C-alpha positions in Angstrom: 32.9 -11.1 16.0 35.0 -10.2 12.6 33.6 -12.0 9.4 37.1 -11.8 7.7 40.0 -13.4 9.2 43.4 -13.5 8.0 46.8 -12.0 8.4 47.2 -8.9 10.7 43.8 -9.2 12.2 45.2 -8.7 15.6 43.5 -5.5 15.8 46.5 -3.4 15.3 45.7 -1.4 12.2 47.2 -3.8 9.7 45.8 -5.9 6.9 42.3 -7.1 8.2 41.6 -9.2 4.7 38.6 -7.0 3.5 38.7 -6.5 -0.1 39.6 -2.6 -1.4 36.1 -2.4 -3.1 34.5 -2.9 0.3 36.5 -0.6 2.1 34.8 2.9 1.0 32.8 4.6 -1.9 34.2 5.7 -5.2 35.5 8.9 -5.2 34.5 11.1 -8.3 35.2 14.8 -8.8 32.1 17.1 -8.4 32.9 18.7 -11.8 32.6 15.5 -13.5 29.2 14.5 -11.8 27.8 18.0 -12.8 28.9 17.3 -16.4 27.1 13.8 -16.7 23.8 15.4 -15.1 23.6 18.1 -17.6 24.6 15.9 -20.4 21.8 13.6 -19.4 19.1 16.5 -19.2 20.3 18.0 -22.4 19.7 14.6 -24.0 16.4 14.4 -22.5 15.5 17.7 -23.8 16.7 16.9 -27.2 14.5 13.7 -27.3 11.7 15.9 -26.2 12.2 18.3 -28.6 12.6 15.9 -31.3 9.3 13.8 -30.6 7.3 17.1 -30.5 9.1 18.4 -33.9 8.0 15.2 -35.7 4.2 15.7 -36.3 1.8 13.3 -38.1 -1.9 14.4 -39.7 -4.1 11.4 -39.2 -6.6 10.4 -41.8 -9.7 12.6 -41.5 -7.9 15.4 -39.9 -6.0 18.6 -40.9 -3.4 20.5 -39.1 -2.8 24.1 -38.7 0.7 25.5 -38.0 1.1 28.8 -36.6 4.6 30.4 -36.5 5.0 32.9 -33.7 8.2 34.0 -34.9 7.0 35.5 -37.8 4.1 37.4 -36.8 2.0 39.5 -39.2 4.1 41.2 -41.6 2.6 44.1 -43.7 0.8 42.5 -46.8 0.5 39.1 -45.1 -3.0 37.7 -45.4 -2.3 34.7 -43.1 -0.2 33.8 -40.2 -0.5 30.1 -40.6 0.1 27.2 -42.8 -2.4 24.2 -43.3 -1.1 20.6 -43.8 -3.1 18.2 -45.8 -4.2 14.8 -44.2 -2.4 11.8 -43.9 1.0 13.4 -44.0 4.3 13.6 -41.5 5.8 17.1 -41.3 8.4 18.9 -39.1 7.8 22.1 -36.8 9.7 24.2 -34.3 8.3 23.3 -30.9 9.9 26.5 -29.5 8.4 29.0 -31.9 5.4 27.1 -33.8 2.2 25.7 -32.5 0.1 22.9 -34.1 -3.7 22.8 -33.9 -5.6 19.9 -35.5 -9.2 19.7 -36.8 -11.3 16.6 -37.7 -12.7 16.9 -41.3 -15.2 14.1 -40.8 -18.8 14.9 -41.1 -20.3 16.0 -37.8 -24.1 15.5 -36.6 -26.2 17.6 -34.6 -29.5 16.2 -33.1 -32.0 18.5 -31.7 -35.0 16.6 -30.7 -37.6 16.5 -28.0 -36.8 12.8 -26.8 -33.8 12.8 -24.0 -32.4 9.5 -25.4 -31.4 11.4 -28.6 -28.9 14.1 -29.1 -26.4 15.8 -26.8 -28.8 17.8 -24.6 -30.7 15.8 -21.8 -34.4 16.8 -22.0 -36.3 18.7 -24.8 -33.8 20.1 -27.3 -36.3 20.8 -30.1 -36.8 24.3 -31.5 -39.7 26.2 -30.4 -41.0 28.6 -32.9 -44.3 30.4 -34.0 -45.8 29.9 -37.7 -47.0 32.8 -39.8 -50.2 33.0 -37.9 -48.6 32.9 -34.3 -49.2 29.3 -33.6 -46.5 27.8 -31.5 -44.8 24.5 -32.6 -41.8 22.4 -31.7 -39.7 21.0 -34.4 -37.1 18.1 -34.2 -34.1 18.5 -36.6 -30.9 16.8 -37.3 -28.1 18.8 -39.1 -25.1 17.1 -40.9 -22.1 19.4 -41.0 -18.2 19.6 -41.5 -15.4 22.1 -41.7 -14.4 23.3 -44.9 -11.1 21.4 -45.5 -9.5 24.6 -47.1 -10.8 26.9 -44.5 -9.8 25.2 -41.2 -7.0 27.5 -40.5 -9.6 30.7 -40.8 -11.9 28.7 -38.4 -9.1 28.3 -36.0 -8.4 32.0 -35.9 -12.2 32.7 -35.6 -12.5 30.5 -32.7 -9.1 29.9 -31.3 -8.5 26.8 -28.9 -12.3 25.9 -29.3 -12.7 22.2 -30.3 -15.4 21.3 -32.6 -17.2 18.9 -30.4 -16.9 16.9 -27.1 -17.0 19.9 -25.1 -20.7 20.6 -24.5 -21.6 24.3 -24.3 -17.9 25.3 -25.4 -17.5 23.8 -28.7 -17.9 24.8 -32.3 -21.0 22.7 -32.3 -22.8 24.4 -29.8 -21.3 27.9 -29.9 -21.8 28.1 -33.6 -23.8 25.5 -35.3 -26.6 25.0 -32.8 -27.4 28.7 -32.6 -27.6 29.0 -36.4 -29.8 26.0 -36.6 -32.2 27.6 -34.1 -31.9 30.9 -35.9 -32.9 29.3 -39.3 -35.7 27.3 -38.0 -37.3 30.3 -36.3 -37.1 32.3 -39.3 -38.5 30.0 -41.8 -41.2 28.7 -39.5 -42.4 32.4 -39.2 -43.1 32.4 -43.1 -45.1 29.2 -43.3 -48.3 28.0 -41.6 -48.1 25.3 -39.0 -50.3 22.8 -41.6 -47.8 23.2 -44.3 -44.9 22.3 -42.0 -46.9 19.7 -40.1 -48.2 18.3 -43.7 -47.2 18.3 -47.4 -44.8 21.0 -47.1 -42.3 19.7 -44.8 -39.7 19.1 -47.3 -40.1 22.4 -48.7 -39.5 23.7 -45.0 -36.5 21.5 -44.6 -34.9 22.8 -47.7 -35.3 26.4 -47.1 -34.0 26.0 -43.7 -30.8 24.2 -45.4 -30.6 26.9 -47.7 -30.5 29.6 -45.1 -28.3 27.7 -42.7 -25.7 27.2 -45.4 -25.4 30.6 -46.2 -25.0 31.8 -42.6 -22.4 29.2 -41.5 -20.4 29.7 -45.0 -19.1 32.9 -43.4 -18.0 30.8 -40.4 -16.2 28.5 -42.7 -18.6 25.4 -41.9 -20.3 23.6 -44.7 -23.7 22.1 -44.4 -24.3 18.7 -46.0 -27.9 18.2 -44.9 -30.9 19.3 -42.8 -33.5 17.0 -41.9 -36.8 18.0 -40.4 -38.0 15.5 -38.0 -41.4 15.3 -35.9 -43.3 18.7 -35.6 -45.2 18.9 -32.0 -48.3 20.9 -31.8 -49.8 22.3 -28.6 -52.2 19.7 -27.2 -55.6 21.5 -28.0 -54.4 22.3 -31.6 -53.4 18.6 -32.2 -56.8 17.5 -30.8 -58.6 20.0 -33.0 -56.8 18.8 -35.9 -57.4 15.1 -35.1 -61.2 16.0 -34.6 -61.1 17.6 -38.0 -59.4 14.4 -39.8 -62.0 12.0 -38.2 -64.6 14.3 -39.5 -63.3 14.2 -42.8 -63.1 10.6 -42.7 -66.5 10.2 -41.6 -67.9 12.5 -44.3 -66.0 10.7 -47.0 -67.4 7.3 -45.5 -70.8 8.8 -45.8 -70.3 9.8 -49.3 -69.0 6.5 -50.3 -72.0 4.9 -48.6 -74.2 7.1 -50.5 -72.6 6.6 -53.6 -72.8 2.8 -53.3 -76.7 2.9 -52.7 -77.0 5.1 -55.7 -75.0 2.7 -57.8 -76.9 -0.3 -56.5 -80.2 1.4 -57.2 -79.1 2.1 -60.6 -77.9 -1.4 -60.9 -81.6 -2.3 -59.9 -83.3 -0.2 -62.5 -81.0 -1.4 -65.2 -81.9 -5.0 -64.2 -85.7 -4.1 -64.1 -85.3 -2.4 -67.5 -83.7 -5.4 -68.8 -86.3 -7.5 -67.5 -89.0 -5.5 -68.9 -87.5 -5.4 -72.3 -87.2 -9.2 -72.3 -91.0 -9.4 -71.1 -91.9 -7.2 -74.0 -89.9 -9.2 -76.6 -91.4 -12.4 -75.3 -95.0 -11.0 -75.7 -94.4 -9.4 -79.0 -93.0 -12.9 -80.1 -96.0 -14.8 -78.6 -98.5 -12.3 -80.4 -96.7 -13.0 -83.5 -96.9 -16.5 -83.0 -100.5 -16.4 -82.5 -101.2 -14.3 -85.5 -99.4 -16.7 -87.6 -101.4 -19.5 -86.4 -104.7 -17.8 -86.9 -103.8 -17.2 -90.2 -102.7 -20.6 -90.9 -105.8 -22.0 -89.3 -108.1 -19.7 -91.3 -106.4 -21.1 -94.4 -106.9 -24.9 -93.4 -109.9 -25.1 -90.8 -109.6 -29.2 -91.2 -106.5 -28.9 -89.3 -108.4 -28.5 -86.0 -110.2 -31.7 -86.8 -107.0 -33.4 -87.3 -105.5 -32.3 -84.1 -108.8 -33.5 -82.4 -108.8 -36.7 -84.1 -105.1 -37.3 -83.3 -105.7 -36.9 -79.6 -109.0 -38.5 -79.2 -108.9 -41.9 -77.4 -112.3 -43.0 -79.1 -114.5 -42.6 -76.3 -117.4 -40.3 -76.2 -117.7 -37.7 -73.4 -120.3 -38.2 -70.9 -121.3 -34.7 -70.5 -121.7 -32.3 -73.4 -122.2 -28.6 -73.2 -123.1 -26.9 -76.5 -124.7 -23.5 -77.3 -127.4 -25.7 -79.4 -126.2 -24.8 -82.7 -123.4 -26.9 -83.3 -122.8 -30.7 -82.5 -119.6 -31.4 -80.9 -118.8 -34.3 -83.0 -115.6 -35.2 -84.8 -116.3 -34.1 -88.5 -114.5 -36.7 -90.5 -113.2 -35.5 -93.9 -114.4 -37.5 -96.9 -110.9 -37.1 -98.5 -107.7 -37.6 -96.8 -105.9 -34.3 -95.7 -102.3 -34.0 -94.9 -101.6 -31.2 -92.4 -98.2 -30.7 -93.8 -99.4 -29.9 -97.1 -101.7 -27.1 -96.4 -100.1 -25.6 -93.1 -96.3 -24.3 -93.2 -94.5 -24.4 -90.2 -93.8 -21.2 -88.5 -90.4 -21.1 -89.2 -90.6 -21.4 -93.0 -93.6 -18.8 -92.9 -91.8 -16.3 -90.9 -88.7 -16.4 -93.7 -91.1 -15.6 -96.4 
């Protein structure tokens, strides 16, 4: 059943009422179609080339532009130009190639602990000291590309990234190998006691100097080298621990001995002081007795005075004498003042 009905719909080939737009496709010459397709393709190519021609150098990066249309000319020292960071520039995508390097500081950590560094497992450097004692040393190296030598590094290691491709980047192919070489060489010139102890900073400085010299020829700058933990062999570590314990015990024994000697000297000094005090007290007592005897010899009535001043008036029930003296109070016939004849010890001693 026909959807469109109208005049001439009797099926004799006349006008059936269908609009002309629905009667058939739009007819276009083949040449015009090809032209449109070519124009579209050219426009896409132009857009792609334009987007590739405009380049940007992000902060912290530098760009190296290599021109294949020029090549190396006689007397030409470089085949590239270097674009500074933070700029826009134009290149020819057909004849020029752009390589970008980060100028930021990079860190290469080589330690025994598997939680740190790029390598899973023990990545510390094993070396022998001057006496052949084997040790392992952790390290951390801070390095960067020389900003004005990035192009030279690119030609030295073309298409090799700085990082992020373990085993196939500049960090592993260049820096890691030089770090191992420098640590091994300097370790062979020092004893493990020096590296393990007070000369660790000296060891790190010597490694940094050698490492900087070797990497300079490969256009890499070393900012810092840090020597980390030093691992000794188990038997050697035990021997050192025993030695340290013995030294500590000897120091403690010496301290206790010195303490005992100091205490003994203090006791002797105390005794000497007490002795001098007793001697001085004895001398003072003797001088006092001599003074009293001298004064009593000058005034014998003083004893009678003392006796009378302390007598309670009662005679003793028992008298013991030598038969020659009568232990009775001899009263003087004239009054005697003890202060008039017997000076006090203080006034006498000052005369």
